[in-house]
A tleap script that builds the chain and sets N, CA, C and O, in Angstrom:
source leaprc.protein.ff14SB
mol = sequence {
  NMET ASN SER SER GLY THR MET MET ASN ALA
  SER ILE LYS PHE LEU VAL ARG PRO ASN SER
  SER ILE ASN CYS ILE SER GLY ILE TYR ASP
  ASP LYS ILE LYS ILE LYS ILE ASN ALA PRO
  PRO GLU LYS GLY LYS ALA ASN ARG GLU LEU
  ILE ASN PHE LEU SER ASP LYS LEU ASN MET
  PRO LYS LYS ASP ILE LYS ILE ILE HIE GLY
  LEU PHE SER ASN ILE LYS GLU VAL GLN ILE
  LYS ASN LYS SER ALA SER ASP ILE LEU SER
  CYS LEU LEU LYS GLU ILE CSER
}
set mol.1.N position { -7.525 -7.015 16.469 }
set mol.1.CA position { -8.216 -8.278 16.609 }
set mol.1.C position { -9.704 -8.068 16.397 }
set mol.1.O position { -10.256 -7.014 16.714 }
set mol.2.N position { -10.335 -9.094 15.854 }
set mol.2.CA position { -11.778 -9.001 15.716 }
set mol.2.C position { -12.436 -9.593 16.958 }
set mol.2.O position { -11.741 -9.955 17.907 }
set mol.3.N position { -13.750 -9.696 16.965 }
set mol.3.CA position { -14.459 -10.115 18.172 }
set mol.3.C position { -14.142 -11.547 18.587 }
set mol.3.O position { -14.334 -11.901 19.751 }
set mol.4.N position { -13.663 -12.378 17.667 }
set mol.4.CA position { -13.316 -13.753 18.034 }
set mol.4.C position { -11.888 -13.862 18.543 }
set mol.4.O position { -11.446 -14.953 18.904 }
set mol.5.N position { -11.148 -12.736 18.580 }
set mol.5.CA position { -9.802 -12.734 19.122 }
set mol.5.C position { -8.706 -13.026 18.111 }
set mol.5.O position { -7.536 -13.115 18.483 }
set mol.6.N position { -9.062 -13.179 16.831 }
set mol.6.CA position { -8.046 -13.443 15.818 }
set mol.6.C position { -7.674 -12.152 15.106 }
set mol.6.O position { -8.487 -11.236 14.982 }
set mol.7.N position { -6.442 -12.096 14.644 }
set mol.7.CA position { -5.993 -10.911 13.913 }
set mol.7.C position { -6.623 -10.916 12.527 }
set mol.7.O position { -6.905 -11.969 11.956 }
set mol.8.N position { -6.833 -9.724 12.004 }
set mol.8.CA position { -7.481 -9.618 10.707 }
set mol.8.C position { -6.487 -9.202 9.622 }
set mol.8.O position { -5.421 -8.652 9.898 }
set mol.9.N position { -6.871 -9.479 8.402 }
set mol.9.CA position { -6.109 -9.029 7.248 }
set mol.9.C position { -6.976 -8.034 6.498 }
set mol.9.O position { -8.182 -8.232 6.349 }
set mol.10.N position { -6.358 -6.973 6.030 }
set mol.10.CA position { -7.097 -5.961 5.273 }
set mol.10.C position { -6.625 -5.988 3.825 }
set mol.10.O position { -5.468 -6.293 3.539 }
set mol.11.N position { -7.528 -5.668 2.935 }
set mol.11.CA position { -7.209 -5.559 1.520 }
set mol.11.C position { -7.509 -4.119 1.091 }
set mol.11.O position { -8.640 -3.645 1.205 }
set mol.12.N position { -6.472 -3.434 0.596 }
set mol.12.CA position { -6.589 -2.026 0.221 }
set mol.12.C position { -6.182 -1.873 -1.241 }
set mol.12.O position { -5.227 -2.501 -1.698 }
set mol.13.N position { -6.917 -1.031 -1.972 }
set mol.13.CA position { -6.578 -0.767 -3.382 }
set mol.13.C position { -5.769 0.518 -3.503 }
set mol.13.O position { -6.029 1.511 -2.824 }
set mol.14.N position { -4.784 0.464 -4.388 }
set mol.14.CA position { -3.904 1.602 -4.629 }
set mol.14.C position { -3.829 1.908 -6.112 }
set mol.14.O position { -3.891 1.006 -6.947 }
set mol.15.N position { -3.695 3.181 -6.430 }
set mol.15.CA position { -3.356 3.629 -7.772 }
set mol.15.C position { -1.908 4.096 -7.673 }
set mol.15.O position { -1.614 5.094 -7.015 }
set mol.16.N position { -1.009 3.372 -8.328 }
set mol.16.CA position { 0.420 3.607 -8.179 }
set mol.16.C position { 0.963 4.306 -9.422 }
set mol.16.O position { 0.726 3.877 -10.551 }
set mol.17.N position { 1.693 5.388 -9.187 }
set mol.17.CA position { 2.352 6.139 -10.258 }
set mol.17.C position { 3.865 5.972 -10.112 }
set mol.17.O position { 4.488 6.650 -9.295 }
set mol.18.N position { 4.459 5.069 -10.905 }
set mol.18.CA position { 5.912 4.875 -10.830 }
set mol.18.C position { 6.662 6.028 -11.489 }
set mol.18.O position { 6.055 6.919 -12.083 }
set mol.19.N position { 7.981 6.000 -11.378 }
set mol.19.CA position { 8.871 7.016 -11.980 }
set mol.19.C position { 8.622 8.418 -11.439 }
set mol.19.O position { 8.861 9.400 -12.141 }
set mol.20.N position { 8.149 8.523 -10.213 }
set mol.20.CA position { 7.944 9.834 -9.600 }
set mol.20.C position { 9.248 10.318 -8.989 }
set mol.20.O position { 10.178 9.536 -8.790 }
set mol.21.N position { 9.312 11.603 -8.696 }
set mol.21.CA position { 10.534 12.153 -8.113 }
set mol.21.C position { 10.709 11.741 -6.658 }
set mol.21.O position { 11.834 11.685 -6.160 }
set mol.22.N position { 9.592 11.450 -5.967 }
set mol.22.CA position { 9.653 11.034 -4.560 }
set mol.22.C position { 8.601 9.956 -4.312 }
set mol.22.O position { 7.697 9.755 -5.123 }
set mol.23.N position { 8.730 9.271 -3.185 }
set mol.23.CA position { 7.688 8.366 -2.716 }
set mol.23.C position { 6.752 9.173 -1.826 }
set mol.23.O position { 7.189 9.798 -0.860 }
set mol.24.N position { 5.463 9.157 -2.153 }
set mol.24.CA position { 4.503 9.869 -1.309 }
set mol.24.C position { 3.085 9.410 -1.599 }
set mol.24.O position { 2.796 8.835 -2.648 }
set mol.25.N position { 2.213 9.678 -0.644 }
set mol.25.CA position { 0.784 9.455 -0.835 }
set mol.25.C position { 0.227 10.770 -1.347 }
set mol.25.O position { 0.351 11.803 -0.688 }
set mol.26.N position { -0.387 10.732 -2.518 }
set mol.26.CA position { -0.776 11.989 -3.152 }
set mol.26.C position { -2.270 12.254 -3.165 }
set mol.26.O position { -2.706 13.289 -3.671 }
set mol.27.N position { -3.063 11.343 -2.622 }
set mol.27.CA position { -4.491 11.608 -2.563 }
set mol.27.C position { -5.321 10.359 -2.708 }
set mol.27.O position { -4.854 9.244 -2.473 }
set mol.28.N position { -6.572 10.568 -3.104 }
set mol.28.CA position { -7.506 9.464 -3.294 }
set mol.28.C position { -8.094 9.596 -4.689 }
set mol.28.O position { -8.409 10.699 -5.135 }
set mol.29.N position { -8.240 8.474 -5.373 }
set mol.29.CA position { -8.851 8.445 -6.693 }
set mol.29.C position { -9.867 7.317 -6.681 }
set mol.29.O position { -9.500 6.157 -6.491 }
set mol.30.N position { -11.140 7.641 -6.882 }
set mol.30.CA position { -12.234 6.675 -6.731 }
set mol.30.C position { -12.108 6.022 -5.359 }
set mol.30.O position { -12.131 6.713 -4.340 }
set mol.31.N position { -11.976 4.710 -5.325 }
set mol.31.CA position { -11.876 3.999 -4.037 }
set mol.31.C position { -10.440 3.570 -3.751 }
set mol.31.O position { -10.210 2.640 -2.976 }
set mol.32.N position { -9.477 4.242 -4.370 }
set mol.32.CA position { -8.076 3.854 -4.246 }
set mol.32.C position { -7.240 4.976 -3.630 }
set mol.32.O position { -7.525 6.160 -3.815 }
set mol.33.N position { -6.204 4.576 -2.897 }
set mol.33.CA position { -5.231 5.540 -2.397 }
set mol.33.C position { -4.178 5.709 -3.486 }
set mol.33.O position { -3.619 4.735 -3.992 }
set mol.34.N position { -3.922 6.965 -3.834 }
set mol.34.CA position { -2.974 7.278 -4.903 }
set mol.34.C position { -1.577 7.455 -4.298 }
set mol.34.O position { -1.368 8.269 -3.399 }
set mol.35.N position { -0.621 6.662 -4.823 }
set mol.35.CA position { 0.748 6.695 -4.308 }
set mol.35.C position { 1.723 6.916 -5.453 }
set mol.35.O position { 1.633 6.271 -6.497 }
set mol.36.N position { 2.652 7.835 -5.242 }
set mol.36.CA position { 3.747 8.055 -6.179 }
set mol.36.C position { 4.956 7.281 -5.677 }
set mol.36.O position { 5.301 7.336 -4.497 }
set mol.37.N position { 5.591 6.562 -6.592 }
set mol.37.CA position { 6.739 5.722 -6.242 }
set mol.37.C position { 7.940 6.123 -7.087 }
set mol.37.O position { 7.835 6.285 -8.303 }
set mol.38.N position { 9.073 6.277 -6.430 }
set mol.38.CA position { 10.319 6.671 -7.084 }
set mol.38.C position { 11.076 5.427 -7.549 }
set mol.38.O position { 12.196 5.170 -7.110 }
set mol.39.N position { 10.451 4.663 -8.440 }
set mol.39.CA position { 11.076 3.476 -9.020 }
set mol.39.C position { 10.410 3.221 -10.366 }
set mol.39.O position { 9.228 3.517 -10.542 }
set mol.40.N position { 11.157 2.678 -11.305 }
set mol.40.CA position { 10.572 2.392 -12.618 }
set mol.40.C position { 9.708 1.130 -12.574 }
set mol.40.O position { 9.927 0.249 -11.742 }
set mol.41.N position { 8.726 1.052 -13.475 }
set mol.41.CA position { 7.864 -0.130 -13.508 }
set mol.41.C position { 8.495 -1.256 -14.331 }
set mol.41.O position { 7.918 -1.714 -15.317 }
set mol.42.N position { 9.663 -1.685 -13.921 }
set mol.42.CA position { 10.351 -2.746 -14.658 }
set mol.42.C position { 10.960 -3.746 -13.686 }
set mol.42.O position { 11.511 -3.373 -12.651 }
set mol.43.N position { 10.851 -5.016 -14.035 }
set mol.43.CA position { 11.429 -6.108 -13.244 }
set mol.43.C position { 10.989 -6.073 -11.783 }
set mol.43.O position { 11.751 -6.463 -10.898 }
set mol.44.N position { 9.769 -5.612 -11.523 }
set mol.44.CA position { 9.225 -5.613 -10.168 }
set mol.44.C position { 9.760 -4.528 -9.251 }
set mol.44.O position { 9.473 -4.539 -8.054 }
set mol.45.N position { 10.538 -3.585 -9.792 }
set mol.45.CA position { 11.141 -2.538 -8.943 }
set mol.45.C position { 10.089 -1.668 -8.269 }
set mol.45.O position { 10.191 -1.390 -7.074 }
set mol.46.N position { 9.077 -1.235 -9.018 }
set mol.46.CA position { 8.036 -0.383 -8.431 }
set mol.46.C position { 7.225 -1.163 -7.395 }
set mol.46.O position { 6.839 -0.599 -6.370 }
set mol.47.N position { 6.964 -2.436 -7.640 }
set mol.47.CA position { 6.233 -3.257 -6.667 }
set mol.47.C position { 7.031 -3.394 -5.371 }
set mol.47.O position { 6.475 -3.258 -4.282 }
set mol.48.N position { 8.313 -3.660 -5.486 }
set mol.48.CA position { 9.154 -3.774 -4.281 }
set mol.48.C position { 9.214 -2.452 -3.527 }
set mol.48.O position { 9.158 -2.429 -2.298 }
set mol.49.N position { 9.329 -1.346 -4.269 }
set mol.49.CA position { 9.388 -0.037 -3.627 }
set mol.49.C position { 8.061 0.298 -2.943 }
set mol.49.O position { 8.052 0.911 -1.876 }
set mol.50.N position { 6.945 -0.098 -3.549 }
set mol.50.CA position { 5.632 0.103 -2.922 }
set mol.50.C position { 5.562 -0.647 -1.593 }
set mol.50.O position { 5.108 -0.087 -0.595 }
set mol.51.N position { 5.998 -1.888 -1.567 }
set mol.51.CA position { 5.979 -2.676 -0.332 }
set mol.51.C position { 6.912 -2.053 0.708 }
set mol.51.O position { 6.557 -1.972 1.884 }
set mol.52.N position { 8.097 -1.614 0.290 }
set mol.52.CA position { 9.018 -0.943 1.221 }
set mol.52.C position { 8.387 0.325 1.802 }
set mol.52.O position { 8.476 0.583 3.002 }
set mol.53.N position { 7.753 1.106 0.934 }
set mol.53.CA position { 7.119 2.361 1.349 }
set mol.53.C position { 5.998 2.089 2.356 }
set mol.53.O position { 5.925 2.740 3.399 }
set mol.54.N position { 5.129 1.130 2.042 }
set mol.54.CA position { 4.024 0.806 2.945 }
set mol.54.C position { 4.541 0.251 4.273 }
set mol.54.O position { 4.008 0.573 5.335 }
set mol.55.N position { 5.569 -0.574 4.208 }
set mol.55.CA position { 6.174 -1.125 5.413 }
set mol.55.C position { 6.675 -0.011 6.330 }
set mol.55.O position { 6.479 -0.056 7.544 }
set mol.56.N position { 7.317 0.978 5.735 }
set mol.56.CA position { 7.832 2.112 6.500 }
set mol.56.C position { 6.687 2.947 7.090 }
set mol.56.O position { 6.706 3.275 8.276 }
set mol.57.N position { 5.704 3.285 6.271 }
set mol.57.CA position { 4.606 4.147 6.726 }
set mol.57.C position { 3.726 3.468 7.767 }
set mol.57.O position { 3.209 4.129 8.668 }
set mol.58.N position { 3.551 2.146 7.651 }
set mol.58.CA position { 2.684 1.425 8.579 }
set mol.58.C position { 3.467 0.822 9.750 }
set mol.58.O position { 2.889 0.211 10.648 }
set mol.59.N position { 4.786 1.004 9.724 }
set mol.59.CA position { 5.661 0.505 10.785 }
set mol.59.C position { 5.436 -0.985 11.023 }
set mol.59.O position { 5.151 -1.419 12.139 }
set mol.60.N position { 5.571 -1.754 9.947 }
set mol.60.CA position { 5.366 -3.196 10.042 }
set mol.60.C position { 6.298 -3.924 9.095 }
set mol.60.O position { 6.825 -3.316 8.163 }
set mol.61.N position { 6.515 -5.221 9.314 }
set mol.61.CA position { 7.446 -5.962 8.459 }
set mol.61.C position { 6.928 -6.114 7.028 }
set mol.61.O position { 5.726 -6.236 6.792 }
set mol.62.N position { 7.864 -6.103 6.087 }
set mol.62.CA position { 7.512 -6.254 4.671 }
set mol.62.C position { 6.822 -7.590 4.408 }
set mol.62.O position { 5.983 -7.687 3.513 }
set mol.63.N position { 7.166 -8.618 5.179 }
set mol.63.CA position { 6.575 -9.945 4.956 }
set mol.63.C position { 5.065 -9.960 5.203 }
set mol.63.O position { 4.377 -10.878 4.755 }
set mol.64.N position { 4.546 -8.960 5.908 }
set mol.64.CA position { 3.113 -8.884 6.189 }
set mol.64.C position { 2.342 -8.088 5.136 }
set mol.64.O position { 1.145 -7.845 5.290 }
set mol.65.N position { 3.026 -7.685 4.072 }
set mol.65.CA position { 2.404 -6.886 3.002 }
set mol.65.C position { 2.600 -7.622 1.685 }
set mol.65.O position { 3.724 -7.960 1.313 }
set mol.66.N position { 1.496 -7.869 0.981 }
set mol.66.CA position { 1.580 -8.657 -0.252 }
set mol.66.C position { 0.644 -8.082 -1.310 }
set mol.66.O position { -0.519 -7.791 -1.030 }
set mol.67.N position { 1.156 -7.922 -2.522 }
set mol.67.CA position { 0.319 -7.495 -3.649 }
set mol.67.C position { -0.438 -8.731 -4.126 }
set mol.67.O position { 0.169 -9.706 -4.570 }
set mol.68.N position { -1.771 -8.686 -4.031 }
set mol.68.CA position { -2.563 -9.865 -4.404 }
set mol.68.C position { -3.226 -9.720 -5.779 }
set mol.68.O position { -3.636 -10.719 -6.370 }
set mol.69.N position { -3.333 -8.500 -6.289 }
set mol.69.CA position { -3.849 -8.260 -7.648 }
set mol.69.C position { -3.122 -7.064 -8.241 }
set mol.69.O position { -2.845 -6.092 -7.538 }
set mol.70.N position { -2.811 -7.132 -9.538 }
set mol.70.CA position { -2.257 -5.979 -10.228 }
set mol.70.C position { -0.744 -5.904 -10.277 }
set mol.70.O position { -0.186 -4.810 -10.345 }
set mol.71.N position { -0.066 -7.049 -10.244 }
set mol.71.CA position { 1.400 -7.021 -10.285 }
set mol.71.C position { 1.929 -6.267 -11.503 }
set mol.71.O position { 2.987 -5.642 -11.432 }
set mol.72.N position { 1.196 -6.322 -12.626 }
set mol.72.CA position { 1.654 -5.682 -13.864 }
set mol.72.C position { 0.768 -4.504 -14.260 }
set mol.72.O position { 0.713 -4.124 -15.430 }
set mol.73.N position { 0.080 -3.933 -13.282 }
set mol.73.CA position { -0.846 -2.832 -13.521 }
set mol.73.C position { -0.545 -1.707 -12.539 }
set mol.73.O position { 0.111 -1.926 -11.520 }
set mol.74.N position { -1.023 -0.502 -12.845 }
set mol.74.CA position { -0.844 0.575 -11.873 }
set mol.74.C position { -1.967 0.585 -10.829 }
set mol.74.O position { -1.912 1.351 -9.867 }
set mol.75.N position { -2.976 -0.258 -11.015 }
set mol.75.CA position { -4.010 -0.443 -9.998 }
set mol.75.C position { -3.702 -1.753 -9.284 }
set mol.75.O position { -3.717 -2.825 -9.889 }
set mol.76.N position { -3.426 -1.651 -8.005 }
set mol.76.CA position { -2.985 -2.805 -7.230 }
set mol.76.C position { -3.880 -3.006 -6.017 }
set mol.76.O position { -4.373 -2.049 -5.420 }
set mol.77.N position { -4.075 -4.255 -5.673 }
set mol.77.CA position { -4.759 -4.589 -4.423 }
set mol.77.C position { -3.718 -5.235 -3.524 }
set mol.77.O position { -3.050 -6.196 -3.908 }
set mol.78.N position { -3.594 -4.694 -2.331 }
set mol.78.CA position { -2.555 -5.132 -1.404 }
set mol.78.C position { -3.212 -5.694 -0.152 }
set mol.78.O position { -4.099 -5.077 0.439 }
set mol.79.N position { -2.756 -6.881 0.237 }
set mol.79.CA position { -3.228 -7.480 1.489 }
set mol.79.C position { -2.220 -7.146 2.587 }
set mol.79.O position { -1.014 -7.332 2.427 }
set mol.80.N position { -2.744 -6.651 3.697 }
set mol.80.CA position { -1.900 -6.260 4.824 }
set mol.80.C position { -2.375 -7.044 6.039 }
set mol.80.O position { -3.529 -6.941 6.454 }
set mol.81.N position { -1.461 -7.830 6.599 }
set mol.81.CA position { -1.803 -8.709 7.720 }
set mol.81.C position { -1.799 -7.952 9.044 }
set mol.81.O position { -1.047 -6.996 9.234 }
set mol.82.N position { -2.643 -8.399 9.936 }
set mol.82.CA position { -2.654 -7.976 11.336 }
set mol.82.C position { -2.993 -6.506 11.566 }
set mol.82.O position { -2.648 -5.938 12.602 }
set mol.83.N position { -3.667 -5.898 10.601 }
set mol.83.CA position { -4.137 -4.516 10.776 }
set mol.83.C position { -5.529 -4.419 10.167 }
set mol.83.O position { -5.843 -5.101 9.191 }
set mol.84.N position { -6.346 -3.575 10.748 }
set mol.84.CA position { -7.678 -3.361 10.183 }
set mol.84.C position { -7.594 -2.330 9.065 }
set mol.84.O position { -6.672 -1.516 9.020 }
set mol.85.N position { -8.559 -2.378 8.176 }
set mol.85.CA position { -8.593 -1.416 7.070 }
set mol.85.C position { -8.684 0.005 7.605 }
set mol.85.O position { -8.049 0.910 7.063 }
set mol.86.N position { -9.465 0.213 8.661 }
set mol.86.CA position { -9.605 1.576 9.197 }
set mol.86.C position { -8.287 2.078 9.789 }
set mol.86.O position { -7.963 3.257 9.647 }
set mol.87.N position { -7.525 1.207 10.450 }
set mol.87.CA position { -6.213 1.605 10.977 }
set mol.87.C position { -5.264 1.992 9.845 }
set mol.87.O position { -4.549 2.991 9.928 }
set mol.88.N position { -5.271 1.187 8.793 }
set mol.88.CA position { -4.387 1.437 7.645 }
set mol.88.C position { -4.758 2.756 6.982 }
set mol.88.O position { -3.893 3.592 6.721 }
set mol.89.N position { -6.041 2.938 6.711 }
set mol.89.CA position { -6.495 4.159 6.042 }
set mol.89.C position { -6.182 5.399 6.868 }
set mol.89.O position { -5.716 6.401 6.325 }
set mol.90.N position { -6.430 5.344 8.168 }
set mol.90.CA position { -6.160 6.533 8.974 }
set mol.90.C position { -4.665 6.844 9.013 }
set mol.90.O position { -4.274 8.011 9.010 }
set mol.91.N position { -3.838 5.818 9.051 }
set mol.91.CA position { -2.387 6.022 9.056 }
set mol.91.C position { -1.901 6.601 7.726 }
set mol.91.O position { -1.107 7.542 7.714 }
set mol.92.N position { -2.368 6.053 6.621 }
set mol.92.CA position { -1.894 6.496 5.308 }
set mol.92.C position { -2.469 7.845 4.891 }
set mol.92.O position { -1.761 8.667 4.310 }
set mol.93.N position { -3.738 8.076 5.179 }
set mol.93.CA position { -4.367 9.307 4.697 }
set mol.93.C position { -3.863 10.553 5.427 }
set mol.93.O position { -3.985 11.660 4.903 }
set mol.94.N position { -3.307 10.394 6.612 }
set mol.94.CA position { -2.728 11.565 7.281 }
set mol.94.C position { -1.416 11.984 6.618 }
set mol.94.O position { -0.877 13.052 6.911 }
set mol.95.N position { -0.906 11.133 5.722 }
set mol.95.CA position { 0.364 11.395 5.037 }
set mol.95.C position { 0.174 12.101 3.688 }
set mol.95.O position { 1.158 12.377 3.003 }
set mol.96.N position { -1.051 12.393 3.300 }
set mol.96.CA position { -1.291 12.971 1.966 }
set mol.96.C position { -0.526 14.273 1.815 }
set mol.96.O position { -0.589 15.164 2.662 }
set mol.97.N position { 0.215 14.353 0.683 }
set mol.97.CA position { 0.989 15.590 0.427 }
set mol.97.C position { 0.615 16.176 -0.914 }
set mol.97.O position { 1.154 17.210 -1.307 }
savepdb mol mol.pdb
quit
């Protein structure tokens, strides 16, 4: 919650590499978190797998995670409800493999 008592939404940028052998967070590139996804970039499969992966790692419902920019690009901006950017970053960056 922010100082006014309302929950916040965070917007995080990702560099997504589809067709990987596993789903994992592989590092940071510029201002983006680099994620490997084990799904092809066709018919929204990689986007759905990215949302599933983030939902699992952040322990939150998929409905609270939405791709707001980059549906057809490997650079994506994702809006995550009810979490701060610092909480999200600390949770995801400890997973770097």
